[in-house]
DSSP file (Angstrom, degrees, kcal/mol; ACC not computed):
  #  RESIDUE AA STRUCTURE BP1 BP2  ACC     N-H-->O    O-->H-N    N-H-->O    O-->H-N    TCO  KAPPA ALPHA  PHI   PSI    X-CA   Y-CA   Z-CA
    1    1 A X              0   0    0      0, 0.0     2,-0.2     0, 0.0    59,-0.1   0.000 360.0 360.0 360.0 139.7    3.1   -3.3  -17.7
    2    2 A X        -     0   0    0     57,-0.2     2,-0.3   117,-0.0   117,-0.0  -0.566 360.0-164.0 -84.7 152.7   -0.4   -2.5  -16.7
    3    3 A X        -     0   0    0     -2,-0.2    57,-0.0    57,-0.1     9,-0.0  -0.934  27.2 -92.9-132.3 156.9   -1.3   -0.1  -14.0
    4    4 A X        -     0   0    0     -2,-0.3     2,-0.4     1,-0.1     7,-0.4  -0.221  38.1-128.6 -61.7 160.9   -4.4    0.6  -11.9
    5    5 A X        +     0   0    0    106,-0.3     2,-0.3     5,-0.1     5,-0.1  -0.932  31.4 167.9-115.8 140.7   -6.8    3.3  -13.1
    6    6 A X        -     0   0    0      3,-0.6   102,-0.1    -2,-0.4     5,-0.0  -0.994  40.2-125.4-151.3 143.6   -8.1    6.1  -11.0
    7    7 A X  S    S+     0   0    0     -2,-0.3    -1,-0.1     1,-0.2    61,-0.1   0.885 109.8  18.3 -59.6 -40.6  -10.0    9.4  -11.6
    8    8 A X  S    S+     0   0    0     59,-0.1    60,-1.1    96,-0.1     2,-0.3   0.574 118.6  64.2-108.4 -11.2   -7.4   11.7   -9.9
    9    9 A X  E     -A   67   0A   0     58,-0.2    -3,-0.6    59,-0.1     2,-0.3  -0.832  52.9-158.9-122.6 151.4   -4.3    9.5   -9.8
   10   10 A X  E     -A   66   0A   0     56,-2.9    56,-2.1    -2,-0.3     2,-0.4  -0.922  16.4-146.4-119.4 155.0   -1.8    7.9  -12.0
   11   11 A X  E     +A   65   0A   0     -7,-0.4     2,-0.3    -2,-0.3    54,-0.2  -0.917  22.3 163.9-120.7 142.4    0.5    5.0  -11.0
   12   12 A X  E     -A   64   0A   0     52,-1.7    52,-2.5    -2,-0.4     2,-0.1  -0.980  42.5 -83.1-151.9 163.8    4.0    4.3  -12.1
   13   13 A X        -     0   0    0     -2,-0.3    50,-0.1    50,-0.2     2,-0.1  -0.380  49.8-109.6 -66.2 144.0    7.0    2.2  -11.2
   14   14 A X        -     0   0    0     48,-0.4     2,-0.3    34,-0.1    -1,-0.1  -0.450  35.6-164.6 -70.6 149.1    9.3    3.7   -8.5
   15   15 A X    >   -     0   0    0     -2,-0.1     3,-2.3     1,-0.1     4,-0.2  -0.908  35.7-106.8-131.5 159.5   12.7    4.8   -9.6
   16   16 A X  G >  S+     0   0    0     -2,-0.3     3,-1.8     1,-0.3     4,-0.2   0.841 118.2  64.3 -54.2 -34.5   15.9    5.7   -7.7
   17   17 A X  G 3  S+     0   0    0      1,-0.3     3,-0.3     2,-0.1    -1,-0.3   0.607  90.6  66.7 -68.6 -10.4   15.2    9.4   -8.5
   18   18 A X  G <> S+     0   0    0     -3,-2.3     4,-2.2     1,-0.2     3,-0.4   0.511  72.0  99.7 -83.6  -5.5   12.0    9.1   -6.4
   19   19 A X  H <> S+     0   0    0     -3,-1.8     4,-2.9     1,-0.2     5,-0.3   0.871  76.3  52.5 -54.2 -47.0   14.1    8.6   -3.2
   20   20 A X  H  > S+     0   0    0     -3,-0.3     4,-2.1     1,-0.2    -1,-0.2   0.904 112.0  46.0 -59.8 -40.1   13.9   12.2   -1.8
   21   21 A X  H  > S+     0   0    0     -3,-0.4     4,-1.8    -4,-0.2    -1,-0.2   0.909 114.4  48.0 -67.3 -41.4   10.0   12.3   -2.1
   22   22 A X  H  X S+     0   0    0     -4,-2.2     4,-1.4     2,-0.2    -2,-0.2   0.911 110.9  50.6 -67.6 -41.6    9.7    8.9   -0.5
   23   23 A X  H  < S+     0   0    0     -4,-2.9     3,-0.3     1,-0.2    -1,-0.2   0.913 111.3  49.1 -61.1 -42.0   12.1    9.8    2.3
   24   24 A X  H >< S+     0   0    0     -4,-2.1     3,-1.3    -5,-0.3     4,-0.4   0.844 104.0  60.4 -65.5 -33.2   10.1   13.0    3.0
   25   25 A X  H 3< S+     0   0    0     -4,-1.8     3,-0.4     1,-0.3    -1,-0.2   0.858 110.3  41.0 -62.9 -35.4    6.8   10.9    3.0
   26   26 A X  T 3< S+     0   0    0     -4,-1.4    -1,-0.3    -3,-0.3    -2,-0.2   0.317  97.9  84.0 -92.5   7.7    8.1    8.9    5.9
   27   27 A X    <   +     0   0    0     -3,-1.3    -1,-0.2    -4,-0.2    -2,-0.1   0.693  63.1  93.0 -90.9 -20.6    9.6   11.9    7.8
   28   28 A X  S  > S-     0   0    0     -4,-0.4     4,-2.6    -3,-0.4     5,-0.2  -0.271  88.2-105.1 -75.0 166.0    6.7   13.4    9.7
   29   29 A X  H  > S+     0   0    0      1,-0.2     4,-1.8     2,-0.2     5,-0.1   0.873 118.1  50.4 -58.5 -42.3    6.0   12.4   13.3
   30   30 A X  H  > S+     0   0    0      1,-0.2     4,-1.3     2,-0.2    -1,-0.2   0.957 113.9  43.6 -61.9 -51.9    2.9   10.3   12.4
   31   31 A X  H  > S+     0   0    0      1,-0.2     4,-3.2     2,-0.2     3,-0.3   0.875 111.2  55.3 -64.0 -37.2    4.7    8.3    9.7
   32   32 A X  H  < S+     0   0    0     -4,-2.6    -1,-0.2     1,-0.2    -2,-0.2   0.858 104.8  54.2 -63.9 -34.2    7.8    7.9   11.9
   33   33 A X  H  < S+     0   0    0     -4,-1.8     3,-0.3    -5,-0.2    -1,-0.2   0.831 117.9  34.9 -68.4 -30.9    5.7    6.4   14.6
   34   34 A X  H  < S+     0   0    0     -4,-1.3     2,-0.3    -3,-0.3    -2,-0.2   0.829 132.3  27.6 -90.0 -37.6    4.3    3.7   12.2
   35   35 A X    ><  +     0   0    0     -4,-3.2     3,-1.6    -5,-0.2    -1,-0.2  -0.569  64.8 160.1-126.4  66.7    7.4    3.2   10.0
   36   36 A X  T 3  S+     0   0    0     -3,-0.3     3,-0.3     1,-0.3    -1,-0.1   0.741  72.5  61.9 -64.2 -21.8   10.5    4.0   12.2
   37   37 A X  T 3  S+     0   0    0      1,-0.2     2,-0.6    -3,-0.1     3,-0.4   0.620  87.0  74.9 -78.0 -11.0   12.8    2.0    9.9
   38   38 A X    <   +     0   0    0     -3,-1.6    -1,-0.2     1,-0.2   -12,-0.1  -0.257  64.9 104.8 -96.6  48.1   12.1    4.2    6.9
   39   39 A X        +     0   0    0     -2,-0.6     2,-0.3    -3,-0.3    -1,-0.2   0.318  67.9  51.3-115.0   7.8   14.2    7.2    8.1
   40   40 A X  S  > S-     0   0    0     -3,-0.4     4,-2.0     1,-0.1     3,-0.3  -0.947  84.1-104.1-144.5 166.8   17.4    7.1    6.0
   41   41 A X  H  > S+     0   0    0     -2,-0.3     4,-2.5     1,-0.2     5,-0.2   0.852 117.1  55.5 -58.0 -38.2   18.6    6.9    2.4
   42   42 A X  H  > S+     0   0    0      2,-0.2     4,-2.2     1,-0.2    -1,-0.2   0.908 106.8  49.2 -64.0 -42.3   19.6    3.3    2.7
   43   43 A X  H  > S+     0   0    0     -3,-0.3     4,-2.0     1,-0.2    -1,-0.2   0.903 112.9  47.9 -64.2 -40.6   16.1    2.2    3.9
   44   44 A X  H  X S+     0   0    0     -4,-2.0     4,-2.5     2,-0.2    -2,-0.2   0.900 109.5  52.3 -68.8 -39.8   14.5    4.1    1.0
   45   45 A X  H  X S+     0   0    0     -4,-2.5     4,-2.4     1,-0.2    -1,-0.2   0.893 110.9  47.9 -61.8 -39.0   16.9    2.6   -1.5
   46   46 A X  H  X S+     0   0    0     -4,-2.2     4,-2.7     2,-0.2    -1,-0.2   0.879 109.7  53.7 -68.1 -36.6   16.0   -0.9   -0.2
   47   47 A X  H  X S+     0   0    0     -4,-2.0     4,-2.0     2,-0.2    -2,-0.2   0.929 111.8  44.3 -61.1 -47.2   12.3    0.0   -0.4
   48   48 A X  H  X S+     0   0    0     -4,-2.5     4,-2.6     2,-0.2    -2,-0.2   0.925 114.3  49.1 -65.1 -45.2   12.6    1.1   -4.1
   49   49 A X  H  X S+     0   0    0     -4,-2.4     4,-2.2     2,-0.2    -2,-0.2   0.890 109.5  52.7 -62.8 -40.3   14.8   -2.0   -4.9
   50   50 A X  H  X S+     0   0    0     -4,-2.7     4,-2.1     2,-0.2    -1,-0.2   0.916 112.0  45.8 -61.4 -43.2   12.2   -4.3   -3.2
   51   51 A X  H  X S+     0   0    0     -4,-2.0     4,-2.5     2,-0.2    -2,-0.2   0.901 109.7  53.3 -68.7 -39.4    9.4   -2.8   -5.3
   52   52 A X  H  X S+     0   0    0     -4,-2.6     4,-2.1     1,-0.2    -1,-0.2   0.891 109.3  49.9 -61.0 -38.7   11.5   -3.0   -8.5
   53   53 A X  H  X S+     0   0    0     -4,-2.2     4,-2.8     2,-0.2     5,-0.3   0.898 108.9  52.4 -65.8 -40.1   12.0   -6.7   -7.8
   54   54 A X  H  X>S+     0   0    0     -4,-2.1     4,-3.0     2,-0.2     5,-1.1   0.910 108.3  50.7 -60.5 -42.2    8.3   -7.1   -7.2
   55   55 A X  H  X5S+     0   0    0     -4,-2.5     4,-1.1     4,-0.2    -2,-0.2   0.938 113.7  45.6 -59.5 -45.5    7.6   -5.5  -10.6
   56   56 A X  H  <5S+     0   0    0     -4,-2.1    -2,-0.2    -5,-0.2    -1,-0.2   0.915 122.7  33.8 -64.6 -45.1   10.0   -7.9  -12.2
   57   57 A X  H  <5S+     0   0    0     -4,-2.8    -2,-0.2    -5,-0.1    -3,-0.2   0.907 136.6  16.7 -80.6 -43.6    8.8  -11.1  -10.5
   58   58 A X  H  <5S-     0   0    0     -4,-3.0    -3,-0.2     2,-0.4    -2,-0.2   0.680  93.9-117.8-106.8 -22.1    5.0  -10.4  -10.2
   59   59 A X  S  <<S+     0   0    0     -4,-1.1     2,-0.3    -5,-1.1    -4,-0.2   0.526  90.3  56.4  89.2   6.5    4.2   -7.5  -12.6
   60   60 A X        +     0   0    0     -6,-0.9    -2,-0.4    -9,-0.1    -1,-0.3  -0.962  48.2 142.8-158.5 168.6    3.1   -5.3   -9.7
   61   61 A X        -     0   0    0     -2,-0.3    17,-1.5    15,-0.1     2,-0.6  -0.873  68.6 -34.0-177.2-156.8    4.3   -3.9   -6.4
   62   62 A X  E     - B   0  77A   0     15,-0.3   -48,-0.4    -2,-0.3     2,-0.3  -0.793  66.9-156.1 -83.1 125.2    3.8   -0.6   -4.6
   63   63 A X  E     - B   0  76A   0     13,-2.6    13,-2.3    -2,-0.6     2,-0.3  -0.708  21.0-106.6 -99.2 152.9    3.6    2.0   -7.3
   64   64 A X  E     -AB  12  75A   0    -52,-2.5   -52,-1.7    -2,-0.3     2,-0.4  -0.603  37.1-146.4 -69.8 136.4    4.4    5.7   -7.0
   65   65 A X  E     +AB  11  74A   0      9,-2.9     8,-2.7    -2,-0.3     9,-1.6  -0.918  25.2 163.8-112.4 136.6    1.1    7.7   -7.0
   66   66 A X  E     -AB  10  72A   0    -56,-2.1   -56,-2.9    -2,-0.4     6,-0.2  -0.942  41.4 -99.4-139.6 158.8    0.8   11.1   -8.5
   67   67 A X  E >   -A    9   0A   0      4,-2.3     3,-2.4    -2,-0.3   -58,-0.2  -0.360  46.9-101.8 -67.8 164.6   -2.0   13.4   -9.6
   68   68 A X  T 3  S+     0   0    0    -60,-1.1    -1,-0.1     1,-0.3   -59,-0.1   0.747 127.1  58.9 -61.0 -20.8   -2.5   13.3  -13.4
   69   69 A X  T 3  S-     0   0    0      2,-0.1    -1,-0.3   -59,-0.0   -60,-0.1   0.460 124.9-103.1 -85.7  -2.2   -0.7   16.6  -13.3
   70   70 A X    <   +     0   0    0     -3,-2.4     2,-0.3     1,-0.3    -2,-0.1   0.503  68.4 148.6  97.8   5.1    2.4   15.0  -11.8
   71   71 A X        -     0   0    0      1,-0.1    -4,-2.3     2,-0.0    -1,-0.3  -0.607  53.0-112.2 -77.2 130.6    2.2   16.1   -8.1
   72   72 A X  E     +B   66   0A   0     -2,-0.3    -6,-0.2    -6,-0.2    -1,-0.1  -0.399  43.4 164.3 -64.0 129.3    3.6   13.5   -5.7
   73   73 A X  E     -     0   0A   0     -8,-2.7    23,-3.0     1,-0.3     2,-0.3   0.735  49.2 -99.5-110.7 -46.5    0.9   11.8   -3.5
   74   74 A X  E     -BC  65  95A   0     -9,-1.6    -9,-2.9    21,-0.3    -1,-0.3  -0.936  47.3 -58.6 161.6-137.5    2.7    8.7   -2.1
   75   75 A X  E     +BC  64  94A   0     19,-2.3    19,-2.5    -2,-0.3     2,-0.3  -0.980  41.4 167.3-141.9 156.9    2.6    5.0   -3.0
   76   76 A X  E     +BC  63  93A   0    -13,-2.3   -13,-2.6    -2,-0.3     2,-0.3  -0.940  21.7 101.3-164.5 144.6    0.1    2.3   -3.3
   77   77 A X  E     -BC  62  92A   0     15,-2.0    15,-2.2    -2,-0.3     2,-0.4  -0.993  58.3 -55.4 168.4-161.4   -0.1   -1.2   -4.7
   78   78 A X  E     + C   0  91A   0    -17,-1.5     2,-0.3    -2,-0.3    13,-0.2  -0.906  42.4 164.1-116.6 133.3    0.0   -4.9   -4.2
   79   79 A X  E     - C   0  90A   0     11,-2.2    11,-3.2    -2,-0.4     2,-0.5  -0.989  38.5-112.0-142.4 152.5    2.7   -7.0   -2.5
   80   80 A X  E     + C   0  89A   0     -2,-0.3     2,-0.3     9,-0.2     9,-0.2  -0.733  43.3 171.9 -84.5 129.6    2.8  -10.5   -1.1
   81   81 A X  E     - C   0  88A   0      7,-2.8     7,-3.0    -2,-0.5     2,-0.5  -0.852  34.4-115.2-129.5 164.3    3.1  -10.6    2.7
   82   82 A X  E     + C   0  87A   0     -2,-0.3     2,-0.4     5,-0.2     5,-0.2  -0.921  37.4 172.2-101.2 127.8    3.0  -13.2    5.4
   83   83 A X  E >   - C   0  86A   0      3,-2.9     3,-1.0    -2,-0.5    69,-0.1  -0.970  65.8 -13.1-140.1 122.5    0.0  -12.9    7.7
   84   84 A X  T 3  S-     0   0    0     -2,-0.4     3,-0.1     1,-0.2    -1,-0.1   0.859 130.3 -49.8  57.9  37.5   -1.0  -15.3   10.4
   85   85 A X  T 3  S+     0   0    0      1,-0.2     2,-0.3     0, 0.0    -1,-0.2   0.610 122.1  83.4  83.1  13.0    1.3  -18.0    8.9
   86   86 A X  E <  S-C   83   0A   0     -3,-1.0    -3,-2.9     2,-0.0     2,-0.2  -0.989  81.4-100.0-145.7 154.8    0.2  -17.8    5.3
   87   87 A X  E     -C   82   0A   0     -2,-0.3     2,-0.3    -5,-0.2    -5,-0.2  -0.550  41.3-178.6 -74.8 137.8    1.0  -15.7    2.2
   88   88 A X  E     -C   81   0A   0     -7,-3.0    -7,-2.8    -2,-0.2     2,-0.7  -0.983  31.0-122.1-134.3 146.3   -1.6  -12.9    1.5
   89   89 A X  E     -Cd  80 125A   0     35,-0.6    37,-3.1    -2,-0.3     2,-0.4  -0.811  40.8-164.0 -86.5 117.9   -1.8  -10.4   -1.3
   90   90 A X  E     -Cd  79 126A   0    -11,-3.2   -11,-2.2    -2,-0.7     2,-0.6  -0.836  22.1-141.6-112.8 141.4   -1.8   -7.0    0.4
   91   91 A X  E     -C   78   0A   0     35,-3.3     2,-0.3    -2,-0.4    37,-0.2  -0.895  26.6-171.7 -92.9 120.4   -2.8   -3.5   -0.7
   92   92 A X  E     -C   77   0A   0    -15,-2.2   -15,-2.0    -2,-0.6     2,-0.3  -0.855   5.0-180.0-109.8 150.7   -0.3   -1.1    0.9
   93   93 A X  E     +C   76   0A   0     -2,-0.3     2,-0.3   -17,-0.2   -17,-0.2  -0.985  10.7 177.9-153.2 139.5   -0.8    2.7    0.8
   94   94 A X  E     -C   75   0A   0    -19,-2.5   -19,-2.3    -2,-0.3     2,-0.4  -0.991   9.9-163.7-141.6 134.5    1.2    5.7    2.1
   95   95 A X  E     -C   74   0A   0     -2,-0.3   -21,-0.3   -21,-0.2     5,-0.1  -0.976  25.6-114.4-124.4 135.0    0.3    9.3    1.5
   96   96 A X    >>  -     0   0    0    -23,-3.0     3,-2.2    -2,-0.4     4,-0.7  -0.340  34.2-108.2 -67.1 150.3    2.6   12.2    2.0
   97   97 A X  G >4 S+     0   0    0      1,-0.3     3,-1.1   -73,-0.2    -1,-0.1   0.833 115.5  54.8 -50.8 -45.8    1.7   14.6    4.8
   98   98 A X  G 34 S+     0   0    0      1,-0.2    -1,-0.3     3,-0.0    -2,-0.1   0.665 112.6  44.6 -67.8 -14.0    0.6   17.5    2.6
   99   99 A X  G X4 S+     0   0    0     -3,-2.2     3,-0.9   -26,-0.2     5,-0.4   0.445  85.1 115.9-109.2  -2.6   -1.9   15.3    0.7
  100  100 A X  T <<  +     0   0    0     -3,-1.1    -4,-0.0    -4,-0.7    -3,-0.0  -0.309  67.9  33.4 -68.3 152.5   -3.5   13.4    3.6
  101  101 A X  T 3  S+     0   0    0     34,-0.0    -1,-0.2     1,-0.0    -4,-0.0   0.549  89.9  97.9  83.7   8.9   -7.2   13.9    4.3
  102  102 A X  S <  S-     0   0    0     -3,-0.9    -2,-0.1     0, 0.0    -1,-0.0   0.281  98.9-105.6-111.4   8.9   -8.2   14.3    0.6
  103  103 A X  S  > S+     0   0    0     -4,-0.0     4,-2.1     3,-0.0     5,-0.2   0.549  81.9 126.8  82.1   7.7   -9.3   10.7   -0.1
  104  104 A X  H  >  +     0   0    0     -5,-0.4     4,-2.8     2,-0.2     5,-0.3   0.886  68.5  54.0 -66.7 -38.7   -6.3    9.8   -2.1
  105  105 A X  H  > S+     0   0    0      1,-0.2     4,-2.6     2,-0.2    -1,-0.2   0.936 112.5  43.5 -63.2 -45.4   -5.4    6.6   -0.1
  106  106 A X  H  > S+     0   0    0      2,-0.2     4,-2.5     1,-0.2     5,-0.2   0.911 114.5  50.0 -67.7 -41.0   -8.9    5.2   -0.5
  107  107 A X  H  X S+     0   0    0     -4,-2.1     4,-1.9     2,-0.2    -2,-0.2   0.933 114.8  43.8 -62.2 -45.3   -9.1    6.1   -4.2
  108  108 A X  H  X S+     0   0    0     -4,-2.8     4,-2.3     1,-0.2    -2,-0.2   0.916 113.5  51.2 -66.1 -41.8   -5.7    4.5   -4.8
  109  109 A X  H  X S+     0   0    0     -4,-2.6     4,-2.4    -5,-0.3    -2,-0.2   0.878 108.3  51.4 -65.2 -38.8   -6.5    1.5   -2.7
  110  110 A X  H  X S+     0   0    0     -4,-2.5     4,-2.4     2,-0.2    -1,-0.2   0.908 110.4  49.5 -62.6 -41.6   -9.8    0.9   -4.6
  111  111 A X  H  X S+     0   0    0     -4,-1.9     4,-2.3    -5,-0.2  -106,-0.3   0.899 111.7  48.5 -63.2 -41.1   -7.9    1.1   -7.9
  112  112 A X  H  X S+     0   0    0     -4,-2.3     4,-2.7     2,-0.2    -2,-0.2   0.866 109.8  52.6 -68.5 -36.2   -5.3   -1.4   -6.6
  113  113 A X  H  X S+     0   0    0     -4,-2.4     4,-2.1     2,-0.2     5,-0.2   0.943 111.4  45.4 -62.9 -48.2   -8.1   -3.8   -5.4
  114  114 A X  H  X S+     0   0    0     -4,-2.4     4,-1.9     1,-0.2    -2,-0.2   0.916 114.2  49.7 -61.8 -42.4   -9.8   -3.7   -8.8
  115  115 A X  H  X S+     0   0    0     -4,-2.3     4,-2.4     1,-0.2    -1,-0.2   0.921 108.6  53.6 -60.4 -44.7   -6.4   -4.2  -10.5
  116  116 A X  H  X S+     0   0    0     -4,-2.7     4,-1.4     1,-0.2     6,-0.3   0.900 111.2  43.7 -61.0 -42.7   -5.6   -7.1   -8.1
  117  117 A X  H  < S+     0   0    0     -4,-2.1    -1,-0.2     1,-0.2    -2,-0.2   0.823 117.7  46.7 -72.7 -28.7   -8.8   -9.0   -8.9
  118  118 A X  H  < S+     0   0    0     -4,-1.9    -2,-0.2    -5,-0.2    -1,-0.2   0.792 124.0  29.6 -79.8 -28.6   -8.4   -8.3  -12.7
  119  119 A X  H  < S+     0   0    0     -4,-2.4     2,-0.3    -5,-0.2    -2,-0.2   0.373 115.2  51.1-119.7   3.1   -4.7   -9.3  -12.9
  120  120 A X     <  -     0   0    0     -4,-1.4     0, 0.0    -5,-0.2     0, 0.0  -0.861  68.7-131.3-131.4 170.9   -4.1  -11.9  -10.3
  121  121 A X        +     0   0    0     -2,-0.3    -4,-0.1     3,-0.0    44,-0.1   0.228  57.1 140.8-103.2  12.5   -5.7  -15.2   -9.3
  122  122 A X        -     0   0    0     -6,-0.3    -2,-0.1     1,-0.2     3,-0.1  -0.311  46.3-151.0 -59.2 133.7   -5.8  -14.3   -5.6
  123  123 A X  S    S+     0   0    0      1,-0.2    42,-4.0    41,-0.1     2,-0.3   0.745  81.7  16.8 -77.0 -25.1   -9.0  -15.4   -3.9
  124  124 A X  E     - E   0 164A   0     40,-0.3   -35,-0.6    41,-0.1     2,-0.4  -0.993  65.1-150.1-145.6 153.8   -8.8  -12.5   -1.4
  125  125 A X  E     -dE  89 163A   0     38,-2.3    38,-2.3    -2,-0.3     2,-0.2  -0.979  24.3-167.8-124.5 137.4   -6.9   -9.3   -1.2
  126  126 A X  E     -dE  90 162A   0    -37,-3.1   -35,-3.3    -2,-0.4     2,-0.4  -0.639  23.9-147.7-121.7 169.9   -6.0   -7.8    2.2
  127  127 A X  E     - E   0 161A   0     34,-2.3    34,-2.7   -37,-0.2     2,-0.5  -0.953  18.2-152.1-136.4 123.9   -4.7   -4.8    4.0
  128  128 A X  E     + E   0 160A   0     -2,-0.4     2,-0.4   -37,-0.2    32,-0.2  -0.858  22.3 179.8 -98.2 123.8   -2.6   -5.4    7.1
  129  129 A X  E     - E   0 159A   0     30,-2.8    30,-3.0    -2,-0.5     2,-0.2  -0.972  29.2-124.9-132.9 138.5   -2.9   -2.5    9.6
  130  130 A X  E >   - E   0 158A   0     -2,-0.4     3,-1.9    28,-0.2     7,-0.2  -0.589  25.1-127.9 -71.8 139.0   -1.4   -1.8   13.0
  131  131 A X  T 3  S+     0   0    0     26,-0.5    -1,-0.1     1,-0.3    27,-0.1   0.652 109.7  64.2 -61.3 -13.1   -4.1   -1.1   15.6
  132  132 A X  T 3  S+     0   0    0      1,-0.2     2,-0.5   -98,-0.0    -1,-0.3   0.254  84.9  80.6 -92.3  11.4   -2.1    2.1   16.3
  133  133 A X    <>  +     0   0    0     -3,-1.9     4,-2.2     1,-0.2     3,-0.3  -0.688  49.9 170.7-121.2  78.2   -2.7    3.5   12.9
  134  134 A X  H  > S+     0   0    0     -2,-0.5     4,-2.2     1,-0.2    -1,-0.2   0.818  77.0  57.3 -60.2 -32.9   -6.3    5.0   12.9
  135  135 A X  H  > S+     0   0    0      2,-0.2     4,-1.8     1,-0.2    -1,-0.2   0.939 110.8  41.9 -64.2 -45.9   -5.8    6.6    9.5
  136  136 A X  H  > S+     0   0    0     -3,-0.3     4,-2.9     1,-0.2     5,-0.2   0.852 111.7  56.0 -70.1 -33.9   -5.1    3.3    7.8
  137  137 A X  H  X S+     0   0    0     -4,-2.2     4,-2.4     2,-0.2    -1,-0.2   0.913 106.3  51.4 -61.3 -42.2   -7.8    1.6    9.8
  138  138 A X  H  X S+     0   0    0     -4,-2.2     4,-1.2     2,-0.2    -2,-0.2   0.913 113.2  44.5 -62.0 -43.2  -10.3    4.2    8.4
  139  139 A X  H >X S+     0   0    0     -4,-1.8     4,-1.9     1,-0.2     3,-0.5   0.957 114.8  47.3 -65.6 -50.5   -9.2    3.5    4.8
  140  140 A X  H 3X S+     0   0    0     -4,-2.9     4,-2.6     1,-0.2    -2,-0.2   0.840 107.8  57.2 -62.0 -33.8   -9.2   -0.3    5.2
  141  141 A X  H 3< S+     0   0    0     -4,-2.4    -1,-0.2    -5,-0.2    -2,-0.2   0.844 112.0  41.5 -65.5 -33.4  -12.6   -0.3    6.8
  142  142 A X  H << S+     0   0    0     -4,-1.2    -2,-0.2    -3,-0.5    -1,-0.2   0.769 118.3  46.9 -82.5 -27.6  -14.1    1.5    3.8
  143  143 A X  H  < S+     0   0    0     -4,-1.9     2,-0.2    -5,-0.1    -2,-0.2   0.903 111.6  45.0 -81.7 -43.4  -12.2   -0.6    1.3
  144  144 A X     <  -     0   0    0     -4,-2.6    19,-0.2    -5,-0.2   -18,-0.1  -0.607  59.9-150.8-106.7 160.9  -12.8   -4.1    2.6
  145  145 A X  S    S+     0   0    0     17,-0.8     2,-0.3    -2,-0.2    18,-0.2   0.427  77.8  48.6-111.0   0.1  -15.8   -5.9    3.9
  146  146 A X  E     -F  162   0A   0     16,-1.4    16,-2.5     2,-0.0     2,-0.3  -0.963  58.3-177.4-138.0 157.6  -14.2   -8.3    6.4
  147  147 A X  E     +F  161   0A   0     -2,-0.3     2,-0.3    14,-0.3    14,-0.2  -0.994   5.5 171.2-152.6 145.1  -11.7   -8.1    9.2
  148  148 A X  E     -F  160   0A   0     12,-1.6    12,-3.6    -2,-0.3     2,-0.3  -0.969  26.4-122.9-147.2 162.9   -9.9  -10.3   11.7
  149  149 A X  E     +F  159   0A   0     -2,-0.3     2,-0.3    10,-0.2    10,-0.2  -0.745  28.7 172.1-102.8 153.7   -7.1   -9.9   14.2
  150  150 A X  E     -F  158   0A   0      8,-2.3     8,-2.6    -2,-0.3     2,-0.5  -0.964  27.1-124.6-150.8 166.9   -3.9  -11.9   14.4
  151  151 A X  E     -F  157   0A   0     -2,-0.3     6,-0.2     6,-0.2     5,-0.1  -0.971  22.9-133.0-118.6 128.2   -0.6  -11.8   16.2
  152  152 A X    >   -     0   0    0      4,-3.1     3,-2.5    -2,-0.5   -69,-0.0  -0.292  33.1-102.5 -70.5 161.1    2.8  -11.7   14.5
  153  153 A X  T 3  S+     0   0    0      1,-0.3    -1,-0.1     2,-0.1    -2,-0.0   0.790 124.0  58.2 -56.5 -27.5    5.5  -14.0   15.6
  154  154 A X  T 3  S-     0   0    0      2,-0.1    -1,-0.3     1,-0.0    -2,-0.0   0.437 123.8-104.9 -83.4   2.8    7.2  -11.1   17.4
  155  155 A X  S <  S+     0   0    0     -3,-2.5     2,-0.2     1,-0.3    -2,-0.1   0.332  73.6 141.6  95.0  -7.4    4.0  -10.6   19.5
  156  156 A X        -     0   0    0     -5,-0.1    -4,-3.1     1,-0.1    -1,-0.3  -0.493  48.9-128.2 -71.8 134.7    2.7   -7.5   17.6
  157  157 A X  E     - F   0 151A   0     -6,-0.2   -26,-0.5    -2,-0.2     2,-0.3  -0.596  30.0-177.8 -80.4 143.0   -1.0   -7.3   17.1
  158  158 A X  E     -EF 130 150A   0     -8,-2.6    -8,-2.3    -2,-0.2     2,-0.5  -0.979  23.7-135.3-139.5 152.6   -2.3   -6.7   13.6
  159  159 A X  E     -EF 129 149A   0    -30,-3.0   -30,-2.8    -2,-0.3     2,-0.7  -0.921  16.1-156.9-104.3 133.4   -5.7   -6.2   11.9
  160  160 A X  E     -EF 128 148A   0    -12,-3.6   -12,-1.6    -2,-0.5     2,-0.3  -0.913   9.5-172.3-114.0 103.7   -6.2   -8.0    8.7
  161  161 A X  E     +EF 127 147A   0    -34,-2.7   -34,-2.3    -2,-0.7     2,-0.3  -0.725  16.7 175.5 -89.3 144.0   -8.9   -6.4    6.5
  162  162 A X  E     -EF 126 146A   0    -16,-2.5   -16,-1.4    -2,-0.3   -17,-0.8  -0.998  30.4-154.8-154.1 155.7   -9.9   -8.4    3.4
  163  163 A X  E     -E  125   0A   0    -38,-2.3   -38,-2.3    -2,-0.3     2,-0.2  -1.000  23.6-137.8-127.6 128.3  -12.1   -8.7    0.4
  164  164 A X  E >   -E  124   0A   0     -2,-0.4     3,-1.2   -40,-0.2     4,-0.3  -0.576  24.1-114.6 -84.3 150.8  -12.8  -12.1   -1.1
  165  165 A X  G >  S+     0   0    0    -42,-4.0     3,-1.9     1,-0.3     4,-0.2   0.891 116.6  54.9 -51.7 -45.3  -12.9  -12.4   -4.9
  166  166 A X  G 3  S+     0   0    0      1,-0.3     3,-0.3   -43,-0.3    -1,-0.3   0.807 116.3  38.4 -60.9 -28.7  -16.6  -13.2   -5.0
  167  167 A X  G <  S+     0   0    0     -3,-1.2    -1,-0.3     1,-0.2    -2,-0.2   0.268  87.7 107.5-100.8   9.6  -17.3  -10.0   -3.0
  168  168 A X    <   +     0   0    0     -3,-1.9     2,-0.3    -4,-0.3    -1,-0.2   0.483  38.5 118.4 -75.2  -2.4  -14.6   -8.0   -4.9
  169  169 A X              0   0    0     -3,-0.3   -55,-0.0     1,-0.2    -3,-0.0  -0.495 360.0 360.0 -65.1 125.8  -17.0   -5.9   -7.0
  170  170 A X              0   0    0     -2,-0.3    -1,-0.2   -60,-0.1    -2,-0.0   0.369 360.0 360.0-121.2 360.0  -16.3   -2.3   -6.0
C-alpha cells in the first residue's frame, strides 16, 4: 500500500493496538465538543474497523500519523462521505491535544491532498467542517481554494472546503 509523504510525518494503517492513543485524542474538552460519539472503547474499535475496511476497499482511509521518530500525532487521510446529497472524497484530520498548534494538521492534510490527486480519479477533494470548529476551519482555509455551505439532512450546517483537480497543484 502507498502512503502520503510528508517532511515531519509518517502515515500507517490503524491497528487495534492504536485504540488507547485514539481514545485519548478524542478525550479533551475541545475534541469532545466536536466528536461526542468518540468517547468509549466501542466507538474507537468501530473507528479502527471502518478505516481498515476503507483500506481494503479503496486502498486508503484515515491513517495514523506519527513523527518519523514514532511519536503519535493523530490521524489524517481520505474517506468517502456524503455531502449535500452527493459522494465526496474528504480529507479528515485529527491531532492529539499535546501536538496541536505545530502545523501537523496542515502538513498531513497537504500530503493527503497530493496523495488523493495522485492515486484517485476524484475531480475534487474536500474537507467537511462544522462551523463550530475554528481550528479545522483554519486548516481547511489554508489547504483548499474554494468553499461553500450546505445543510445536512438533520439540519446541521457544514462548510465544504474543496480543491478541484485542475487547481490541485500544491
